[in-house]
MITIVEX-119802 format. One record per residue (C-alpha): residue number from 1; residue in one letter; x, y, z. Coordinates in steps of 0.1 Angstrom, whole numbers, m for minus. Example, Ala and Ser with C-alpha at 12.3 -4.5 7.8 and 13.67 -1.06 7.14 Angstrom:
2
- seq|type|c1|c2|c3
- 1|A|123|m45|78 $
- 2|S|137|m11|71 $
This chain:
441
- seq|type|c1|c2|c3
- 1|M|73|101|m206 $
- 2|G|107|102|m181 $
- 3|F|120|79|m161 $
- 4|H|85|67|m151 $
- 5|P|64|52|m176 $
- 6|E|26|56|m179 $
- 7|W|8|27|m170 $
- 8|N|m2|18|m202 $
- 9|E|33|17|m213 $
- 10|I|42|m6|m182 $
- 11|S|9|m31|m187 $
- 12|A|21|m35|m224 $
- 13|W|55|m42|m216 $
- 14|I|41|m70|m187 $
- 15|S|19|m78|m214 $
- 16|R|50|m92|m231 $
- 17|S|64|m111|m203 $
- 18|R|69|m148|m191 $
- 19|R|68|m142|m154 $
- 20|L|70|m109|m131 $
- 21|F|92|m98|m101 $
- 22|I|78|m71|m77 $
- 23|K|97|m55|m52 $
- 24|K|92|m26|m23 $
- 25|L|124|m12|m25 $
- 26|A|142|m7|7 $
- 27|R|158|25|19 $
- 28|N|191|15|9 $
- 29|D|177|1|m20 $
- 30|A|174|40|m37 $
- 31|A|196|57|m14 $
- 32|W|227|52|m29 $
- 33|A|215|78|m60 $
- 34|D|209|106|m38 $
- 35|S|244|102|m25 $
- 36|A|269|120|m37 $
- 37|S|293|93|m38 $
- 38|N|280|61|m50 $
- 39|G|292|40|m24 $
- 40|H|295|7|m21 $
- 41|Q|260|m3|m30 $
- 42|N|250|12|m60 $
- 43|G|222|m4|m71 $
- 44|F|195|m31|m57 $
- 45|F|195|m57|m37 $
- 46|I|174|m98|m43 $
- 47|P|155|m112|m19 $
- 48|R|170|m148|m8 $
- 49|P|140|m167|m20 $
- 50|I|138|m146|m59 $
- 51|A|174|m156|m61 $
- 52|E|172|m189|m60 $
- 53|S|142|m199|m76 $
- 54|D|149|m199|m113 $
- 55|F|134|m157|m126 $
- 56|F|171|m145|m132 $
- 57|P|196|m158|m149 $
- 58|Q|217|m187|m135 $
- 59|L|255|m176|m117 $
- 60|K|289|m190|m114 $
- 61|N|324|m189|m102 $
- 62|S|340|m164|m124 $
- 63|N|369|m168|m104 $
- 64|P|385|m192|m85 $
- 65|D|408|m176|m66 $
- 66|K|372|m158|m49 $
- 67|P|352|m193|m43 $
- 68|H|330|m178|m23 $
- 69|I|320|m150|m48 $
- 70|F|296|m159|m72 $
- 71|D|285|m137|m104 $
- 72|V|269|m131|m134 $
- 73|E|265|m105|m164 $
- 74|Y|237|m100|m186 $
- 75|P|219|m76|m207 $
- 76|T|190|m56|m194 $
- 77|F|166|m28|m208 $
- 78|W|150|3|m189 $
- 79|P|120|10|m211 $
- 80|A|120|47|m193 $
- 81|S|151|56|m207 $
- 82|G|147|35|m240 $
- 83|E|183|19|m227 $
- 84|V|206|m17|m228 $
- 85|R|223|m19|m195 $
- 86|N|253|m42|m188 $
- 87|S|242|m61|m157 $
- 88|T|256|m83|m130 $
- 89|I|241|m97|m98 $
- 90|K|268|m107|m76 $
- 91|Y|259|m135|m43 $
- 92|F|288|m136|m17 $
- 93|S|279|m165|m5 $
- 94|L|305|m165|32 $
- 95|R|312|m137|57 $
- 96|N|348|m134|65 $
- 97|P|359|m162|39 $
- 98|G|387|m180|43 $
- 99|K|390|m170|81 $
- 100|A|377|m202|106 $
- 101|N|347|m185|119 $
- 102|A|337|m178|85 $
- 103|K|300|m180|81 $
- 104|P|275|m180|55 $
- 105|R|258|m147|37 $
- 106|Y|229|m142|14 $
- 107|E|232|m111|0 $
- 108|W|226|m109|m42 $
- 109|Q|237|m69|m56 $
- 110|H|221|m62|m86 $
- 111|T|241|m32|m107 $
- 112|G|245|m18|m135 $
- 113|I|215|0|m137 $
- 114|P|204|40|m144 $
- 115|K|214|61|m113 $
- 116|E|192|86|m123 $
- 117|Q|161|62|m122 $
- 118|F|166|59|m82 $
- 119|K|170|95|m78 $
- 120|A|145|113|m55 $
- 121|L|121|84|m51 $
- 122|S|92|85|m23 $
- 123|P|103|57|5 $
- 124|A|84|22|1 $
- 125|S|88|30|m38 $
- 126|L|80|1|m65 $
- 127|L|101|m20|m93 $
- 128|L|92|m41|m118 $
- 129|V|112|m69|m132 $
- 130|G|97|m89|m163 $
- 131|K|110|m118|m180 $
- 132|L|106|m113|m215 $
- 133|E|88|m143|m240 $
- 134|E|110|m130|m265 $
- 135|D|144|m105|m264 $
- 136|V|141|m69|m267 $
- 137|S|173|m52|m284 $
- 138|G|192|m84|m272 $
- 139|A|179|m84|m238 $
- 140|G|159|m107|m217 $
- 141|Y|146|m85|m191 $
- 142|W|132|m52|m184 $
- 143|F|132|m31|m153 $
- 144|V|110|m2|m145 $
- 145|V|107|20|m117 $
- 146|V|75|32|m102 $
- 147|D|76|59|m73 $
- 148|S|46|52|m45 $
- 149|V|30|83|m50 $
- 150|S|23|83|m83 $
- 151|Q|m9|68|m98 $
- 152|E|10|41|m116 $
- 153|A|19|27|m81 $
- 154|E|m21|25|m64 $
- 155|I|m27|4|m102 $
- 156|V|1|m19|m99 $
- 157|E|m12|m28|m61 $
- 158|T|m46|m30|m69 $
- 159|A|m38|m52|m103 $
- 160|F|m20|m74|m83 $
- 161|Q|m39|m73|m54 $
- 162|L|m6|m67|m31 $
- 163|D|m14|m66|6 $
- 164|A|m2|m39|32 $
- 165|D|27|m60|43 $
- 166|F|40|m69|8 $
- 167|H|77|m68|6 $
- 168|Y|76|m85|m22 $
- 169|G|70|m114|m48 $
- 170|L|69|m132|m79 $
- 171|F|39|m130|m103 $
- 172|D|22|m145|m134 $
- 173|P|21|m119|m161 $
- 174|A|m22|m120|m168 $
- 175|L|m30|m96|m144 $
- 176|P|m52|m111|m115 $
- 177|A|m91|m109|m118 $
- 178|A|m119|m120|m96 $
- 179|Q|m123|m157|m89 $
- 180|T|m137|m172|m113 $
- 181|S|m168|m190|m94 $
- 182|V|m174|m153|m83 $
- 183|T|m174|m138|m119 $
- 184|D|m193|m171|m130 $
- 185|Q|m222|m162|m109 $
- 186|L|m224|m128|m114 $
- 187|I|m224|m133|m156 $
- 188|G|m250|m160|m140 $
- 189|D|m273|m137|m125 $
- 190|L|m266|m108|m151 $
- 191|V|m280|m125|m176 $
- 192|Q|m305|m145|m158 $
- 193|A|m317|m107|m143 $
- 194|I|m317|m92|m182 $
- 195|K|m337|m122|m199 $
- 196|D|m360|m122|m173 $
- 197|G|m365|m81|m175 $
- 198|T|m353|m77|m138 $
- 199|L|m325|m57|m144 $
- 200|E|m335|m24|m125 $
- 201|R|m347|m49|m91 $
- 202|F|m313|m66|m90 $
- 203|I|m296|m30|m94 $
- 204|K|m312|m21|m64 $
- 205|T|m305|m59|m44 $
- 206|Q|m265|m43|m52 $
- 207|A|m264|m11|m38 $
- 208|M|m232|m6|m20 $
- 209|P|m236|m13|18 $
- 210|P|m227|17|39 $
- 211|P|m191|18|50 $
- 212|A|m201|11|91 $
- 213|T|m216|m19|73 $
- 214|L|m183|m26|54 $
- 215|A|m163|m19|85 $
- 216|S|m183|m39|106 $
- 217|Q|m181|m72|83 $
- 218|A|m148|m66|82 $
- 219|Q|m139|m67|115 $
- 220|A|m159|m96|124 $
- 221|K|m138|m115|100 $
- 222|W|m103|m104|115 $
- 223|L|m116|m115|141 $
- 224|S|m130|m146|135 $
- 225|E|m91|m151|117 $
- 226|N|m76|m145|148 $
- 227|G|m98|m163|176 $
- 228|G|m106|m125|194 $
- 229|R|m139|m113|212 $
- 230|D|m129|m78|203 $
- 231|M|m104|m50|196 $
- 232|N|m91|m40|228 $
- 233|P|m61|m23|218 $
- 234|F|m45|m32|252 $
- 235|S|m50|m64|244 $
- 236|I|m44|m73|209 $
- 237|R|m9|m74|199 $
- 238|N|2|m50|171 $
- 239|P|m32|m34|173 $
- 240|G|m18|m10|142 $
- 241|D|m10|m37|121 $
- 242|A|m48|m49|131 $
- 243|V|m64|m18|115 $
- 244|M|m40|m16|92 $
- 245|R|m50|m52|77 $
- 246|I|m84|m51|80 $
- 247|S|m88|m17|66 $
- 248|R|m66|m24|34 $
- 249|D|m73|m58|29 $
- 250|I|m100|m75|46 $
- 251|E|m121|m48|35 $
- 252|Y|m112|m39|6 $
- 253|A|m119|m68|m6 $
- 254|I|m150|m70|2 $
- 255|Y|m156|m39|m11 $
- 256|K|m142|m49|m45 $
- 257|Q|m168|m74|m48 $
- 258|A|m195|m56|m38 $
- 259|E|m190|m28|m65 $
- 260|L|m180|m50|m94 $
- 261|R|m218|m68|m94 $
- 262|F|m230|m29|m83 $
- 263|R|m212|m17|m114 $
- 264|A|m211|m46|m141 $
- 265|A|m250|m42|m133 $
- 266|Q|m253|m5|m142 $
- 267|V|m228|m7|m172 $
- 268|A|m252|m37|m183 $
- 269|R|m281|m15|m178 $
- 270|I|m266|8|m206 $
- 271|L|m246|m19|m230 $
- 272|V|m283|m37|m235 $
- 273|S|m311|m3|m228 $
- 274|S|m346|m12|m249 $
- 275|G|m330|m42|m264 $
- 276|G|m305|m21|m292 $
- 277|D|m277|m27|m307 $
- 278|P|m248|m29|m274 $
- 279|I|m225|m6|m297 $
- 280|V|m247|21|m301 $
- 281|N|m259|19|m264 $
- 282|L|m218|24|m261 $
- 283|V|m216|56|m278 $
- 284|R|m250|66|m270 $
- 285|G|m242|61|m236 $
- 286|F|m208|69|m230 $
- 287|A|m210|102|m208 $
- 288|E|m231|82|m186 $
- 289|L|m205|55|m187 $
- 290|D|m175|73|m175 $
- 291|A|m202|93|m147 $
- 292|I|m205|55|m134 $
- 293|F|m163|54|m136 $
- 294|L|m158|88|m117 $
- 295|S|m180|77|m96 $
- 296|A|m166|45|m86 $
- 297|A|m129|62|m83 $
- 298|Q|m144|92|m56 $
- 299|T|m165|61|m40 $
- 300|R|m132|43|m36 $
- 301|K|m111|72|m18 $
- 302|S|m139|84|1 $
- 303|R|m143|47|19 $
- 304|A|m108|46|23 $
- 305|G|m106|76|49 $
- 306|L|m141|63|62 $
- 307|S|m132|28|71 $
- 308|F|m96|36|88 $
- 309|E|m118|61|112 $
- 310|H|m140|33|118 $
- 311|H|m117|6|127 $
- 312|V|m95|35|149 $
- 313|E|m130|44|165 $
- 314|R|m133|6|177 $
- 315|L|m101|7|192 $
- 316|F|m111|37|214 $
- 317|R|m145|18|221 $
- 318|D|m135|m18|230 $
- 319|G|m107|m1|250 $
- 320|R|m129|22|271 $
- 321|V|m111|49|262 $
- 322|H|m129|81|265 $
- 323|H|m131|101|230 $
- 324|E|m151|123|207 $
- 325|A|m157|122|171 $
- 326|Q|m158|148|150 $
- 327|A|m156|173|174 $
- 328|V|m160|211|159 $
- 329|F|m146|243|176 $
- 330|G|m128|270|166 $
- 331|G|m140|260|131 $
- 332|R|m118|225|129 $
- 333|R|m130|192|132 $
- 334|P|m104|171|138 $
- 335|D|m117|127|138 $
- 336|F|m111|127|174 $
- 337|V|m106|145|205 $
- 338|L|m101|124|241 $
- 339|P|m114|130|264 $
- 340|D|m133|156|245 $
- 341|V|m138|188|231 $
- 342|S|m148|208|265 $
- 343|E|m115|197|276 $
- 344|L|m92|213|253 $
- 345|N|m72|238|265 $
- 346|A|m84|233|303 $
- 347|N|m59|212|307 $
- 348|G|m18|193|293 $
- 349|D|m38|162|289 $
- 350|A|m65|173|259 $
- 351|V|m54|152|230 $
- 352|I|m68|159|193 $
- 353|V|m62|132|171 $
- 354|S|m62|131|132 $
- 355|L|m63|105|105 $
- 356|K|m46|103|71 $
- 357|T|m46|72|50 $
- 358|T|m26|91|26 $
- 359|L|m6|121|40 $
- 360|R|11|143|16 $
- 361|E|10|181|23 $
- 362|R|m27|178|39 $
- 363|W|m11|171|76 $
- 364|K|2|213|73 $
- 365|Q|m32|220|89 $
- 366|L|m29|201|114 $
- 367|A|m2|228|132 $
- 368|L|m29|257|134 $
- 369|E|m46|233|161 $
- 370|K|m6|231|183 $
- 371|P|m24|253|213 $
- 372|F|m55|231|217 $
- 373|G|m39|200|229 $
- 374|A|m11|174|220 $
- 375|I|m15|165|178 $
- 376|F|m9|130|172 $
- 377|L|m16|123|133 $
- 378|A|m21|83|125 $
- 379|T|m18|69|96 $
- 380|V|m8|37|77 $
- 381|D|10|54|44 $
- 382|D|43|40|45 $
- 383|R|51|65|15 $
- 384|I|60|97|40 $
- 385|S|98|116|38 $
- 386|S|121|120|61 $
- 387|E|117|157|57 $
- 388|A|82|152|58 $
- 389|I|88|137|91 $
- 390|D|109|165|102 $
- 391|E|91|196|98 $
- 392|M|62|175|115 $
- 393|G|85|164|151 $
- 394|R|92|207|146 $
- 395|N|58|216|144 $
- 396|A|53|191|175 $
- 397|I|30|166|156 $
- 398|S|36|134|165 $
- 399|L|29|103|136 $
- 400|V|9|69|150 $
- 401|V|16|41|128 $
- 402|P|15|7|125 $
- 403|E|39|m14|144 $
- 404|S|56|m32|115 $
- 405|L|56|3|92 $
- 406|K|71|14|120 $
- 407|K|106|m7|117 $
- 408|A|100|m10|81 $
- 409|N|132|m7|59 $
- 410|E|114|4|31 $
- 411|S|93|37|58 $
- 412|A|116|64|68 $
- 413|Y|98|63|103 $
- 414|D|124|40|122 $
- 415|G|146|65|150 $
- 416|N|125|98|144 $
- 417|S|118|98|182 $
- 418|N|80|113|171 $
- 419|V|72|86|153 $
- 420|I|56|61|174 $
- 421|T|37|27|167 $
- 422|F|m4|21|178 $
- 423|T|12|0|206 $
- 424|E|29|32|222 $
- 425|F|5|57|218 $
- 426|F|m23|35|240 $
- 427|E|2|20|260 $
- 428|I|23|52|269 $
- 429|E|5|81|256 $
- 430|V|m29|68|270 $
- 431|R|m23|43|300 $
- 432|S|8|57|316 $
- 433|K|5|89|307 $
- 434|R|m30|99|306 $
- 435|P|m48|69|327 $
- 436|S|m85|96|333 $
- 437|L|m85|89|297 $
- 438|I|m99|50|302 $
- 439|L|m132|46|315 $
- 440|P|m136|20|345 $
- 441|L|m156|m13|337 $
């Protein structure tokens, strides 16, 4: 089990809870655990809206000599190690207490937690806290840390529909399902198709839309929401945030609705095959069911990369940036070459832009492209470590990230010279340094 439980155990704890708090950990929420000396933090901060809710135990002033400090001690349960900790929440209500210039301060610090469970975490990891229906070993709360690069983090993000700009929130422990109206409509459609003997025809009409179609629908929705006519990166505010929102939230929501209808119909066909007993069909058709769900997982992963590519290309196209997509040279095929592959090595203005929705170790192959042009790696991944960012810098690779991720407390991007935003890429690297890349009207 280790210090980071698997999803089936996390799910079991969620089901025993009446309320759930999820926080994407900021750098200072976990950095203390990797320090030789704990310093003054030794825990994580509770956001003000959560602290002022009724989720955590009520704080009181326990020291009349320091009336600006409120605190509470309470037992907490940590399933990863099976231990109960005597934890403390402290609220320092004033800055410079006792002085004429004392001002309100909003810091709720949670200490008394297992240091080892916060060690060596990837940026943007998650903290899950459940308020239990019934105490466990005298504790009314359980805590689990989920590393952001784990499969469990992906499941949590999907199950609770955490948006790209998620930082923290309170949730009902019942895992969110599709909207009732959408679900009921699908059930009715499937029941009718089975009754009419038209299930095969229904499945054909529910085929998954091509990636380009999904991307176009998502872009149209974003433009409608924001009152825009195009996705010109030189005129829209924060183009990187726009791409992240379209790809990770809007398009994914459209995709999930289409996937539900298509995959549910495929499974229904197996369960009602030849009018037989559904249990018998389930067992005999297990291999086929397994193939359906494997295909679904693989399609989701490939969709994310294609989605990102479509939306970045829309920025290039609407900004009239001369580019060539999927150009092949020297046995390599980067996502984009600016202006085109014929210019590589011809002058110093050629640019190679590669896209990775998630990096891990796959960025290292880009170092081989250094002789051909300036290398920019665009990503919406907020889990990249400081060590990886430094290594990319030593390999002359510049990261291009959404504007909100560059300054986010949860990521390790801020303060790194080789990390720029989408806005900076288009304004500085294209318009200022390489104006010839912009095609005339």
